[in-house]
N, C-alpha and C positions, 0 to 999 in steps of 0.2 A: 342319578336316576330321578325321575319325577312322575307324579301321577299324570295319566293321560289327560284327565280333566283340567289339570293345571297347565299342561302344555298347550291345550286348545285355547285357554284363556290368554296365555302369553302370546300366542300367534295372532289371535284377534286384536290384541292390543298393539302388536307390532304392525299390523296391517292398517292401523289407524281407524279401526271400527270404534266409534265414539261410545257406544252403548249397546246393550243387547236388551230387547224387550220380551216380555212373556209373563207367564204365571209360574211361579216357583213350583218345582216338582221334585219328588224324592228320587226320580230316576236319573237326575244329572246333578247331584249335589257336589261332586268334586269340581265340576265346571263353575258352579257358583262360588265355591271356596277359592278357586284360582282367580276368578274375577275380583274377589276381595283383595287378594294378594296384589293384583295388577292395578287396583283402584279403577277398575273398569265398571261403570254403573250398570246395574240391572234395573230397567224401568218396569216395575211391577204394574200390570194393568188389571182391570177387573175381570177380563175374560180374554181368552186367547184370540178371538176375532178382533178385539180391540188392539192387541199387540201386533197382529198382522197388518191391520189397516194402518196403524201408526207407522210401522216400518215402510210400508208402500208409500205412504205420503212423504216420508223423508227421502226415500229413493227417487221419487218422481221429481222432488224439488232440488235435490243435490246431485243426482246422477251417480251417487255412490250407492253400494249395496246396503240394503237394510237387513238386519239380522235378528231373528227371534229364536227363543228356545222354549220348547213345550214338552210336556210329558206324553207319555204313550196313550194310545186309545182315545179317550174323550178329548184330551188337550190337542192332539194332532187333528182330530176331527173338527174341533172348533176353529182351528187355524186354516182349514181348507178353503173357506170363503175368501180369505186374503190371498192365498196361493192362486186361486182362480182369477182374482182381480189383477195380480201381478202378471199372470200369463196373458190376459186380454190386453193389458196396457204395455207389455214389453218392459216391465220394470225389474231391475236386479233385486232379488230377494233370496236370502239363504234361511232355511228353516232347519234347526237342529232338533231332532226328536230323541228324547231318552226312551230307548226301547226297553222291553222287559229283559230280564236276565237271560243270557245266551242259553243256558241249560233248560229254560222253560219253553223255548219256542216250539211250535208245532203240537202243543199239548192243550190248547184252548185255555191257557192261563189267563188270569185277571187282566183285562185291558189289552189282550193280544190282537194285533192287527198286522197285516202284511202291507207295508207302506209303499212298496213298488206297485201293488195292485191299486191301492187307495188314491195315490197321487199321480198315476200314470198319465191321465188325460189332461192334467192341469200343469204339471211341473215339467221343465226341460229335462230334468233327470232326477233320479233317486239313487243315492249312494247307500249301500248297505255295508256298514263296517263289520268285519268278521274277526278282527284282532285288535288289541289296544293300540299297537304301534301304527295301525292304519289311520286311526282317528285324526291326528293333525293334518296329514296329507289330504285326507278326504275333505276336510274343511277348506283347505287352500284350493283344491280342485273345484269345489263348489263355488267359492268366491270368483274364481276365474271364469267358470262356465256361466255364472249369473250375469256377468257384465259383458260377455262375448256377444256380439250381435247375431241374431236378434236377442236382446237381453230378456231375462225372465227368471222365474223362481226355480231353485234347486233345493231338494230335500236331502238331509244326511240323517240316517237312522243309526244310532249307536246304542248297543246294549248297555244297560245300567252297569253291569259288572265291569265293562270295558273301561269306563270312566275311572275306575280304581286301578286299572292295570299300570305297570310302570313302563315308561319309555325313556330312552336315552336323552338325557338333558342336553348333551352336546351335539345331538343330531341336528343337522341344519336342513331345513326344508325351504327351498327357494320361494320367496314370496311372489305371488302372481302379479305381473304388471297388467294394467288395463290394455286389452288387445287393441291394436290399431284397427280402425274402421276401414271399410272400403274407401279408396281415395277418390280421385276426381273422375269425371266422365271422360271417356276416350274421345279422340278427334272425330271418329265416325259417329258416336252416339250424339255428340254435340251438333254435328252437321244434320243428323236426322231430326233431332228436336227443334233446332232453329228453323228448319224447312217446314216442319209442321206448324210452328207458330206463325211464320210469315204467310203461310197459305190459308190461315184460318180467317173466318169472318165472325165467329162467335166463340171466343175462347175463355177458359177459366182455369186458374191454378188452385188446386185443393191441397191444403197444408196440414201436416200432422204434427206429432209431438216435437220433432226436431226444430220446427219453426215456431212453436208456440211461445208465449211469453216474450214476444219481441226479440227472439234470439237472432234473427237475421233481418230485422225491420228495414234497415237502410238498404241492404242489398235487395230485398224483396220489393221495396218501393221502386228502386231503379228498374227491376225486371218488369214490374207491372206497367211502368210508364213506357218502357221501350217496346213492350209487346203489345200493349193496349189490351191485355187481359184483365179480367176481373179476378179477385182473390177471394177464395172461400176457406173458412176454417173447417176442418174435418170434424167428425163427431167429438164433442167435448173439448174442442180447441177454439173457442171464441175470442182468444186474446192474441191472434196473430198480428193484426194490424188495428190501430185505433179506429173507432166507428166513423169518424169524419174523413177518413182516407178516401180519396175519389175512386179508388179501385176496390174497396172493401164491399163484399156482398153478403157478409154475415156467416153464420155457422150452418152447415148442412147436417141435419141429424133427423132422427125419427120424430114425428110430429112437428117438423120444421115448417117454415113459412111456405105458403103455396107458390110464392114468387120464386123461391129457390128451386122448388121442384120443377117449375116451368123452365127455369134457365138451364137445369141439368138436361131436360129434354131437348132443348134448343141448341145447346153447345155442339159445335162441330169438332173442337179439339179440347181435350182435358189433359193438363199436365199435373200429375199427382205426385207430391213430394213428401216422402216419409209417412205414408198412410196407405192402408189397404182399402180397396173398393168393396167394403163389406156392406151388410144390410143397413147399417145406421147412416153412413155417409151418403149412400145412394137412395136413401128413403124407401127401403124395402125392395132393393134390386130393381130399380127402374130400368126398362129396356133402353139403355143408352145407345145412341147412334154415333156418338163422337168417336174420332180417333183418339186413342188413349196412350199416353207414355207415362210409366210409373218409375219413379226413382226412389230406391230404398237402400239403406245402408247394408242390408244382407238379404239373402233369399228367405222369405217368410210369407209365401203366398197361399199356402193351403190349397184348397180346391179353388181354382181360379174361375170365377163365375163370368168374367169378361174375357173370353178366349182370344179376342183380337188385341188385347192390351199388349204393349211392348215394354218390357222390363229392362231397367238399367240399374246397376249396383254401384253406388257412390254415396258419399256423404251429402245428404240433401242440402245442407247449408252451403257446402262448397259448390254444389251444383247450381244453386241460385246465382252465385257470383259468376260462375263460369258462363252460364247461358246469357246473363245480362251483359257480360263483357263481349261475348261473341255477337250479340244482337247490335251492340254499339259499333262494332267493327265492320259489320256487314253493310252492304250498299244495296238495300232493298228498295225498289222503286214502285212497289205495289201499294201505293198510297190509298187506293180505294178500299183494299182489304183492311188496312189499319184503321181508317176512318169508320168502317163498318163495325169493327171490334170495339172501338171507343164508344160509339153511339149505342151499341148493344149494352155495354156496361152501364152507361148513363141511364138507359131505359130500365134496366133491371134494378138499379138503385132506387130510382123513382118508384117502381112498383113496390119494392120492399118498404120504402118510407111511407107510401100511401097505405099499405096493409097495416103497418105498425100504428099509424095515425087512427085508422078506422077501429082497430081492436082496442087500443087504449081509451078511445072515446066511448066505445060501447061498454067497456068494463067499468068506466067511471059512472056510467048511468045505471048499470044493472047490478054490480057486484055488492054482495053483502060483506060485512067486515071492512078491513082496510084494503083498498084496491092496490094490485101489484104495480100499477102505473105510479102511484104515490110511493110505494115501498121502494121502487127502483130509484126514484129521485132522491128520497131521504137517504138511502144507503150510499148513493153516489156522493152526497154532500158530507156524510159522516166519515167515509173512509179516505185515507190518504192516497195519493196517486201511486204509491208503491205497495198497495195492499194486496194480500193474497186472498183470493176468494175460493173456498173449498166447499163444493156443493155435493149433496147427497143425490141419489136417484129419486125420481118422483116427478109428478106433473108440475109442481111449483118450479122445478128447474128449468122448464121450457122458457119461462119469462127471462131468466138470467142468461141463458146461452143465446137468446135472440136479441135482448134489449138492454142488458146492462152495459155501461160504457167502460170497456177495458182500455182505458187511455194510459198514456205514458208507460209506467213500469208495472202496472197492475198484472197479476198473474191469475190464472184460473186452473183449478184442479178438480176434476170430477171423475166419477167411477166409469171406466170403460166397460165393465161387465154388467152394469146395471144394479150392483149390489146395494142394497139398502143398509143403513147403519154405517156407511163409510165415512161420512163427512167429519163427525166429531173426533174420532181417533186420528183420521188422516190429517186433519188440521193441526193436531199436535206434532205429528211428524214434520209437516211443512214448517211449522214454527221453529222446531229444533234445527231445521236445515237452513232457515233464512232468518236468523236472529237479527233483531234490530228493525224488523218490519212488523206490520200489523196483520193478523190473520183472522178472518171471519169464517165461520162454519155456517152453512145454509142447510137446514134440516126440516123435513116434514115431521108432523107429530108422530106418524107411524115409525119412521126411521129412528127418531129419538127414543121411542119406547124400546128399540132394539139394543142400542149401545149408549144410551144417555148417561148411564152410571160411569162412563169413562170421563165425564166431567170431573169426577173425583181425582182422576190421574192428572188432569190439567192443573187442578188446585195443588196437588202434591208437588208438581214440577214447577209451579208458579209461572205458568205460560200465559202471556197477554193475549188470549183469544177471546172472541165474542161469538157466542152461539145464537143464531136467530132461528127460532122454532116457529114454523108456519102451522097454525092450529086451526084446522077446519073439520076435524073429527071424522075423516073418511080416508080410506085407501084411494087416493085421487086417481092414480093411473088405472087401477082396476075398475073404478067407477066410470071413467071415460070409456073403456072397452065395453062395459055393460050398457051404457047409454047408446053406443053405436050398434050393438048386436041385439040387445033386448031393451029397447026404449021404454022408459018408465018403470023398469023392474030391477032397480038396484037391490042387491041382496048381499049380506056378509061382507060389507065394506065399512061398517061403523067401527069407530075406535073409542077406547075409553078416554076421558078428558080430565086428567089430573092437573093440578097447578104445577106447570113446569118451573115457573118462577120460585114457588115455594121449595120445590125439590132441589133446584139450584142452590138456594140459601142453605138447605140442610147439608149440602155437600161442601160448603165453604165458599161458594162462588156468590157473586152478587146477582139477584134475580129481579127482572122487571117484566111487567105485563101491560100490554096495549090493545085496546079495542077500537081505537079511533086514530086517524092520521096524526092528530096532534099528539096524542099519547105515545105513538110510535116514534115520532120525531124527537120528543123529549127523552124517551127511553134510550134511543141510539146515541144520543149525545152523552148521556150519563154512562152507558155501558162502555163506550169507546175511550172513556177517560182513564180506564185501567182494566185490569182483567185478572183472572178469568171472570166472564160475565155472560149472562143469558137474558135474551129478550124473547118472550112469547108474544106473537101477534096473531090476532084472530083474522082469518081470510075466508074467502067464499068457498062454500061446500058444493054449490050447485054447478059452477063453471070453474074448475081448478086450473085449466090450462088456456093459453091464448087462443088455440083453435076452438075452444068452446064458444067464443064470441063471433066466430066467422059468419054464423047464420044471422047474427044481429047486425053485422056491418054491411054497408052498401058494397056492391060489386066493385072490383078494382077498376079505376078509370085509366 
């Protein structure tokens, strides 16, 4: 016989979970003791939200489930923000909660919460363990459910006394295998999609997580060339194709380029691969007139806002190759339609390039601090071609999803829930998953004030990450909304302005501060020589987003 907590640790180790993140709690001490027996690391973070974001970053980068352990009440509440992000991003996450003792429940005991109620709207499921012998099986069920498409977070609540319960050491629980995804498109589905493509005059492919990071760049390149369609990255997926690809139309997201909004309005066919047509990718639910085909690995449509969309369930990566091959085999003589599609993509790319040129020029003239046009160029030169860029939510991120060159093997990881405080801990998870690469976390000063102390975790783990803090002293996104709705009446958007470089030094990282373009260039060169490191750079507080400069730019030609 063995303690249930020890059995849980042994199963996590056998399932090749590399570590568990969290903040230690007295409600799951036998699990910690079992992890010590198994030499299974516990990554202690400064806050449970940091642990959750770290695990989400790892899961996004690796495709494997991230696992965290938190204590009851406040610990579980702090982790909820990461559960929400995992849900929005369809990322496998398992949250182990040390519940209060079984005999205390229902009596308003210290830190009592009902986790089914708390997590119901964000988690795929919540398992409540009622006997010690259920705990190992519950963990394995959670691991399986988390990775089953659509992937997402699963919470397991285990009373503190059940960790001490004895279970049969010889009992074998079958380890969960990663479930097979939906396979390939049917012949009928292929015929329908190919006919839609061949009949289009203005077509675009919108790509989600399955195609991000160049996962199917070669096949997607062939599909784009054979179809004459343009390619858009969905919200938070600007790394689908390199920026110089002749079919690349950029990333469609909230506060996106006006040229992207225009092409969404003009398109007569949209092929959506591994992405939902939510408010972000459609820039606020634009009234689309296109015929829409959506290929997803599993049903996950929620309330379908585009009722005419046609859904097909298949592996999006496999679907790209299938559709491309079928187009190559078909004998379509509608050359006029194909030429119209190609010309439309060229025109859209020209409009996007012109908009970028005008915005960058206006910013260079008007911006206070270091212009983002210069920041983008310096970061591009400082980072290797296989760098991982992990961005926080905020107006500064608009510059990166639009204009940072995700060439070669560069990857991007941003919060799909809009959660601030995500980037620094998530970057640590990405670095743990993609060892041997370089990871940079892009953070606004407001977001850094939320989870910046997690830099101490990176120092303790000796992770070679560089944090870039954009310091303008305001809640930039809120200021943008105020400027639009209450011009000239900014209120409650000011931030404290500590020395983030000095804070980094106090936590054991190297800190640098830059107020000019030259200082930022030198700081990035030094920071990228090793890690962990932090660079704070002063940026404009008046116009924090690219769209802030549209009124200063000439109309599109």
